[in-house]
N, C-alpha and C positions, 0 to 999 in steps of 0.2 A: 529414048533415054530410059534409064533405069527407073522403074516405078514399083513401089512396095505398098500394098494396101492391107492394113490389119483390120480385123473384125472379130467379134465374139466377146468383147469385154462387157462388164456390167456389174451389178451389185449382187453379191452372194453372201450367204451366212457362213460363219466359221464352220469348217468341216465339209463344206460344199465343193462342187466341181464346176469348172468352166473349160471350154476348149476354144483357144484362139486360133484364128487362121490368118495367113498372110499370102495374098495373091501377088505374084511377081510378074513383071514384064520388062522388056527392053534389054534383056541379056540372055545368054544361054544358061538357063536355070540349072540344068543337070550337070553343069561343069563346076559349080561353086558350092562350097560349104555355106550354110545358112545359120544365122544365130538369132536368138531372142535376148534382148536386154530389158531392164526395167529401171525406172527412175521414180523414186519416192520422195515426197517433200522433205527437204532438209538432209537428204542422203545423197551419196555419190551414185552415179550410174553403175549398175551391176550387170555383169554378163550372167545370164540365167542358164542358157543351154546353147550348144552348137551341134550341128549334125553335118556329117561329111556329104560330099556331093552325091554319092550313090545311096546314101542313107544307111550305110552299114555300120556306122559307129557314131556315138554321141557322147558328149561330156556335159556335166552339170555342175552348177554351183553347189557347194556343200549345204547351203540353206534350203535347197529344193530337192536334193537327192532323195529318191525313193517316193516322192510325191508328184513330181512333174515328169512328163515324157514328151520329148520332141520327136516329130516324125515328118516325113515329106512324101509327096506324091509328084514325081517328076512329070508324069503324064498330064496332071492337072496344074502344074507349075505353081504349087502351093506348099507351104510349110505350116505345120501345126504345133501347138503347144497344149497338151492335155494337162490340166492342173487339178489335182485331187487334194483332199484334206487341207483345203485352203485355210490360212491363218490371217488374222488381222494384219500382221506384218508383211503379208504378200501384197497389200494394197499399194498400187503404183500404176504409172502409165507404162505399158508394155510395148516395146518396139521390135519390129522385125528388121534385120540388117544383113547386108552382104558386103564383103570386101572385094573390090575389083580395082586394086591400085589405090583407090580411096574408099572410105566406108560410106555406104549409102544407107539411108534410114527411111522407114515409113513415117506416117503421121502420128502413129501411136494409138493405142486403145486403152481406155481407163478400166482398171479392175479395182473394185472396192469390196473388201471383205469386212462385213460388219453385221452385228445382230440388231 
């Protein structure tokens, strides 16, 4: 079955960086676009970034444009989210996701941006 396992979250100071990883299994990874979402307390779930199946194109939420970069390694069956210039408002649980008729989610990884 589809399995998505995120890692790389943690506590970082404002202006710092983190790289999230999502290891996928149970489906043909290279055939599907992959996305990162986030959910902050008291806010709606936000689509952060999406990358096409071959990795040739990506889209971003306006809130992270120019600071975050999504990438993937189809050989390693992993998608990444490089987060730079982090702000306190980036604090959230970050989820890796794939849509294969239904949307599948990982368990999430907590990112906390605080001094």
